[in-house]
C-alpha positions as a Markdown table, in Angstrom:
| # | Residue | x | y | z |
|---|---|---|---|---|
| 1 | Unk | 14.2 | 0.3 | -2.0 |
| 2 | Unk | 13.3 | 2.3 | 1.1 |
| 3 | Unk | 15.8 | 3.9 | 3.5 |
| 4 | Unk | 14.4 | 5.6 | 6.6 |
| 5 | Unk | 16.6 | 7.7 | 8.9 |
| 6 | Unk | 15.5 | 9.0 | 12.3 |
| 7 | Unk | 12.0 | 9.9 | 11.3 |
| 8 | Unk | 10.1 | 11.9 | 14.0 |
| 9 | Unk | 6.5 | 13.2 | 14.0 |
| 10 | Unk | 5.0 | 15.7 | 16.5 |
| 11 | Unk | 1.6 | 17.2 | 16.7 |
| 12 | Unk | 2.2 | 20.2 | 18.9 |
| 13 | Unk | 3.6 | 18.9 | 22.2 |
| 14 | Unk | 2.5 | 15.3 | 21.4 |
| 15 | Unk | 5.3 | 13.1 | 20.1 |
| 16 | Unk | 4.0 | 10.2 | 17.9 |
| 17 | Unk | 7.3 | 9.0 | 16.2 |
| 18 | Unk | 10.5 | 9.4 | 18.2 |
| 19 | Unk | 13.3 | 8.5 | 15.8 |
| 20 | Unk | 12.5 | 5.6 | 13.4 |
| 21 | Unk | 15.2 | 4.1 | 11.2 |
| 22 | Unk | 15.1 | 1.0 | 9.0 |
| 23 | Unk | 15.5 | -0.1 | 5.4 |
| 24 | Unk | 13.5 | -2.3 | 3.0 |
| 25 | Unk | 15.1 | -4.3 | 0.2 |
| 26 | Unk | 13.7 | -4.5 | -3.3 |
| 27 | Unk | 11.1 | -7.3 | -3.3 |
| 28 | Unk | 10.9 | -7.6 | 0.5 |
| 29 | Unk | 7.6 | -7.9 | 2.4 |
| 30 | Unk | 7.8 | -6.1 | 5.8 |
| 31 | Unk | 5.0 | -6.2 | 8.4 |
| 32 | Unk | 4.7 | -3.4 | 11.0 |
| 33 | Unk | 3.0 | -4.4 | 14.2 |
| 34 | Unk | 2.3 | -2.8 | 17.5 |
| 35 | Unk | -0.6 | -1.8 | 19.8 |
| 36 | Unk | -3.0 | 1.0 | 18.9 |
| 37 | Unk | -1.4 | 4.4 | 19.3 |
| 38 | Unk | 2.1 | 3.0 | 18.7 |
| 39 | Unk | 2.5 | 5.2 | 15.5 |
| 40 | Unk | 2.1 | 2.6 | 12.8 |
| 41 | Unk | -0.4 | 4.4 | 10.6 |
| 42 | Unk | 1.4 | 7.7 | 11.1 |
| 43 | Unk | 4.6 | 6.1 | 9.9 |
| 44 | Unk | 2.9 | 4.5 | 6.9 |
| 45 | Unk | 1.3 | 7.9 | 5.9 |
| 46 | Unk | 4.7 | 9.5 | 6.0 |
| 47 | Unk | 6.4 | 6.8 | 3.9 |
| 48 | Unk | 3.5 | 7.0 | 1.5 |
| 49 | Unk | 4.1 | 10.8 | 1.2 |
| 50 | Unk | 0.6 | 11.6 | 2.5 |
| 51 | Unk | 2.1 | 13.4 | 5.5 |
| 52 | Unk | 5.5 | 15.0 | 6.3 |
| 53 | Unk | 7.8 | 14.1 | 9.1 |
| 54 | Unk | 8.8 | 16.7 | 11.7 |
| 55 | Unk | 12.4 | 15.7 | 11.3 |
| 56 | Unk | 14.5 | 12.9 | 9.7 |
| 57 | Unk | 14.5 | 11.8 | 6.1 |
| 58 | Unk | 13.8 | 8.8 | 3.9 |
| 59 | Unk | 14.3 | 7.8 | 0.3 |
| 60 | Unk | 12.4 | 5.6 | -2.1 |
| 61 | Unk | 14.6 | 4.0 | -4.7 |
| 62 | Unk | 17.2 | 6.7 | -4.0 |
| 63 | Unk | 14.8 | 9.7 | -4.3 |
| 64 | Unk | 13.8 | 11.9 | -1.4 |
| 65 | Unk | 10.1 | 12.5 | -2.3 |
| 66 | Unk | 9.9 | 15.6 | -0.1 |
| 67 | Unk | 12.6 | 17.3 | -2.1 |
| 68 | Unk | 10.2 | 17.4 | -5.0 |
| 69 | Unk | 7.6 | 20.1 | -5.9 |
| 70 | Unk | 4.0 | 19.4 | -5.3 |
| 71 | Unk | 3.4 | 18.5 | -8.9 |
| 72 | Unk | 6.5 | 16.3 | -9.1 |
| 73 | Unk | 5.5 | 14.6 | -5.8 |
| 74 | Unk | 2.1 | 13.8 | -7.2 |
| 75 | Unk | 3.7 | 12.3 | -10.3 |
| 76 | Unk | 6.3 | 10.4 | -8.2 |
| 77 | Unk | 3.5 | 9.0 | -6.0 |
| 78 | Unk | 1.4 | 7.9 | -8.9 |
| 79 | Unk | 4.3 | 6.2 | -10.6 |
| 80 | Unk | 6.2 | 4.6 | -7.7 |
| 81 | Unk | 3.7 | 4.0 | -4.9 |
| 82 | Unk | 0.6 | 1.9 | -4.5 |
| 83 | Unk | -1.9 | 2.0 | -1.6 |
| 84 | Unk | -4.2 | -0.6 | -0.2 |
| 85 | Unk | -6.5 | 0.5 | 2.7 |
| 86 | Unk | -8.7 | -1.4 | 5.1 |
| 87 | Unk | -12.0 | -0.1 | 3.7 |
| 88 | Unk | -11.1 | -0.5 | 0.0 |
| 89 | Unk | -11.8 | 3.2 | -1.0 |
| 90 | Unk | -13.3 | 2.1 | -4.3 |
| 91 | Unk | -15.4 | 4.7 | -6.1 |
| 92 | Unk | -19.0 | 3.4 | -6.0 |
| 93 | Unk | -20.0 | 4.9 | -9.3 |
| 94 | Unk | -17.4 | 3.0 | -11.3 |
| 95 | Unk | -17.2 | -0.7 | -12.0 |
| 96 | Unk | -14.3 | -3.0 | -11.1 |
| 97 | Unk | -12.2 | -2.5 | -14.2 |
| 98 | Unk | -12.8 | 1.3 | -14.2 |
| 99 | Unk | -11.7 | 1.6 | -10.6 |
| 100 | Unk | -8.4 | -0.2 | -11.5 |
| 101 | Unk | -7.9 | 1.9 | -14.6 |
| 102 | Unk | -8.1 | 5.3 | -12.8 |
| 103 | Unk | -4.4 | 5.5 | -11.7 |
| 104 | Unk | -3.2 | 4.4 | -15.1 |
| 105 | Unk | -5.3 | 7.0 | -16.8 |
| 106 | Unk | -3.9 | 9.7 | -14.4 |
| 107 | Unk | -0.4 | 8.3 | -15.3 |
| 108 | Unk | -1.1 | 9.1 | -19.0 |
| 109 | Unk | -1.9 | 5.7 | -20.5 |
| 110 | Unk | -4.6 | 5.6 | -23.2 |
| 111 | Unk | -8.0 | 4.2 | -22.3 |
| 112 | Unk | -7.2 | 1.0 | -24.2 |
| 113 | Unk | -3.8 | 0.6 | -22.6 |
| 114 | Unk | -5.2 | 1.2 | -19.1 |
| 115 | Unk | -8.1 | -1.2 | -19.8 |
| 116 | Unk | -5.7 | -3.9 | -21.0 |
| 117 | Unk | -3.5 | -3.6 | -17.9 |
| 118 | Unk | -6.5 | -3.5 | -15.5 |
| 119 | Unk | -8.0 | -6.6 | -17.2 |
| 120 | Unk | -4.8 | -8.5 | -16.9 |
| 121 | Unk | -4.5 | -7.8 | -13.2 |
| 122 | Unk | -8.1 | -8.6 | -12.4 |
| 123 | Unk | -7.8 | -11.9 | -14.3 |
| 124 | Unk | -4.6 | -12.7 | -12.3 |
| 125 | Unk | -6.6 | -12.4 | -9.0 |
| 126 | Unk | -9.6 | -14.4 | -10.2 |
| 127 | Unk | -12.0 | -11.6 | -11.1 |
| 128 | Unk | -12.2 | -12.0 | -14.9 |
| 129 | Unk | -16.0 | -12.5 | -14.6 |
| 130 | Unk | -16.4 | -9.4 | -12.5 |
| 131 | Unk | -15.1 | -6.5 | -14.7 |
| 132 | Unk | -18.5 | -4.9 | -15.0 |
| 133 | Unk | -19.6 | -5.2 | -11.4 |
| 134 | Unk | -19.7 | -2.1 | -9.2 |
| 135 | Unk | -18.3 | -2.3 | -5.7 |
| 136 | Unk | -21.8 | -2.9 | -4.1 |
| 137 | Unk | -22.1 | -5.9 | -6.3 |
| 138 | Unk | -18.9 | -7.5 | -5.0 |
| 139 | Unk | -18.1 | -9.3 | -1.8 |
| 140 | Unk | -15.7 | -7.8 | 0.7 |
| 141 | Unk | -12.9 | -10.1 | -0.4 |
| 142 | Unk | -13.6 | -9.2 | -4.1 |
| 143 | Unk | -13.6 | -5.5 | -3.3 |
| 144 | Unk | -10.2 | -5.8 | -1.6 |
| 145 | Unk | -8.7 | -7.7 | -4.6 |
| 146 | Unk | -9.9 | -4.9 | -6.9 |
| 147 | Unk | -8.2 | -2.4 | -4.5 |
| 148 | Unk | -5.0 | -4.5 | -4.7 |
| 149 | Unk | -5.2 | -4.5 | -8.6 |
| 150 | Unk | -5.7 | -0.7 | -8.5 |
| 151 | Unk | -2.5 | -0.4 | -6.3 |
| 152 | Unk | -0.5 | -2.5 | -8.8 |
| 153 | Unk | -1.8 | -1.1 | -12.1 |
| 154 | Unk | 1.1 | 1.4 | -12.6 |
| 155 | Unk | 3.6 | -1.3 | -11.6 |
| 156 | Unk | 4.9 | 0.8 | -8.6 |
| 157 | Unk | 8.1 | 0.0 | -6.8 |
| 158 | Unk | 6.4 | -0.3 | -3.4 |
| 159 | Unk | 3.0 | -1.1 | -2.0 |
| 160 | Unk | 1.8 | 0.4 | 1.3 |
| 161 | Unk | -1.0 | -1.5 | 3.0 |
| 162 | Unk | -2.8 | -0.3 | 6.1 |
| 163 | Unk | -4.7 | -3.1 | 7.8 |
| 164 | Unk | -5.6 | -4.6 | 4.4 |
| 165 | Unk | -7.3 | -7.7 | 5.9 |
| 166 | Unk | -8.8 | -5.9 | 8.9 |
| 167 | Unk | -12.3 | -5.8 | 7.4 |
| 168 | Unk | -12.3 | -9.4 | 6.1 |
| 169 | Unk | -13.4 | -12.7 | 7.5 |
| 170 | Unk | -10.6 | -15.3 | 8.1 |
| 171 | Unk | -11.1 | -17.1 | 4.8 |
| 172 | Unk | -10.9 | -13.9 | 2.7 |
| 173 | Unk | -8.0 | -12.6 | 4.9 |
| 174 | Unk | -6.1 | -15.8 | 4.2 |
| 175 | Unk | -6.7 | -15.5 | 0.5 |
| 176 | Unk | -5.6 | -11.9 | 0.5 |
| 177 | Unk | -2.4 | -12.8 | 2.4 |
| 178 | Unk | -1.6 | -15.5 | -0.2 |
| 179 | Unk | -2.2 | -13.0 | -3.0 |
| 180 | Unk | 0.3 | -10.5 | -1.6 |
| 181 | Unk | 3.1 | -13.2 | -1.8 |
| 182 | Unk | 2.0 | -14.4 | -5.2 |
| 183 | Unk | 2.1 | -10.9 | -6.5 |
| 184 | Unk | 5.5 | -10.1 | -4.9 |
| 185 | Unk | 6.9 | -13.2 | -6.6 |
| 186 | Unk | 5.4 | -12.3 | -9.9 |
| 187 | Unk | 5.9 | -8.5 | -10.0 |
| 188 | Unk | 8.9 | -8.1 | -7.6 |
| 189 | Unk | 7.5 | -5.1 | -5.7 |
| 190 | Unk | 8.3 | -4.4 | -2.1 |
| 191 | Unk | 5.4 | -4.3 | 0.4 |
| 192 | Unk | 5.1 | -2.5 | 3.8 |
| 193 | Unk | 2.1 | -3.8 | 5.6 |
| 194 | Unk | 0.6 | -2.4 | 8.9 |
| 195 | Unk | -1.4 | -5.2 | 10.4 |
| 196 | Unk | -2.9 | -6.5 | 13.6 |
| 197 | Unk | -3.2 | -9.9 | 12.0 |
| 198 | Unk | -0.6 | -12.2 | 13.6 |
| 199 | Unk | -0.7 | -14.7 | 10.8 |
| 200 | Unk | 0.1 | -12.1 | 8.1 |
| 201 | Unk | 2.8 | -10.6 | 10.3 |
| 202 | Unk | 4.5 | -14.0 | 10.7 |
| 203 | Unk | 4.4 | -14.7 | 7.0 |
| 204 | Unk | 6.3 | -11.5 | 6.1 |
| 205 | Unk | 10.0 | -11.7 | 5.4 |
| 206 | Unk | 10.6 | -9.4 | 8.4 |
| 207 | Unk | 8.5 | -7.9 | 11.2 |
| 208 | Unk | 9.1 | -4.4 | 12.7 |
| 209 | Unk | 7.4 | -3.8 | 16.1 |
| 210 | Unk | 6.6 | -0.3 | 17.1 |
| 211 | Unk | 6.0 | 0.7 | 20.7 |
| 212 | Unk | 5.4 | 4.3 | 21.9 |
| 213 | Unk | 6.8 | 5.7 | 18.7 |
| 214 | Unk | 10.0 | 3.6 | 18.7 |
| 215 | Unk | 11.1 | 0.3 | 17.1 |
| 216 | Unk | 11.6 | -2.3 | 19.8 |
């Protein structure tokens, strides 16, 4: 699903990534760990097509996203990639189901189709009674589940998660970790998860450790 070849990233004279190569199979959950400053988030942003590498290349399901035009890249990202962030990034003026619907509407689904898919996902994660609640009316764990549903609504091939449980207490973090594996088994997506949570890292199919911009 993902093939990474000698990715580097420099900011002026500062070298963040120094030649990263690995692959991720379809349906595989990979955790990326390492100390602060090791390059984890930089790598995730490149793989998520939010930033460009200084050199090297990678493909997602056989496509090099940086060979696409800006419009094509936006469409590719919307269709194939889902994101889950530490701080949810939900839009406060929209309720739970509307937040989940947004990527589907951008993808071109009708309002009814988008609502149907969003409702199905929210029900899958135990939020069927929370459709009309805005983010400030939801707990931290509920907000993160909404964010996961938003990442999944277009049935992307891969989910990138950056410290997804970093803002949750241990109970909610544990529930979120269980949810990732349940969703993987149900929807067959690949997950790449940057985490400091040792339990989540150990639960993954495979762990990649970064140190000083290299895999160790």
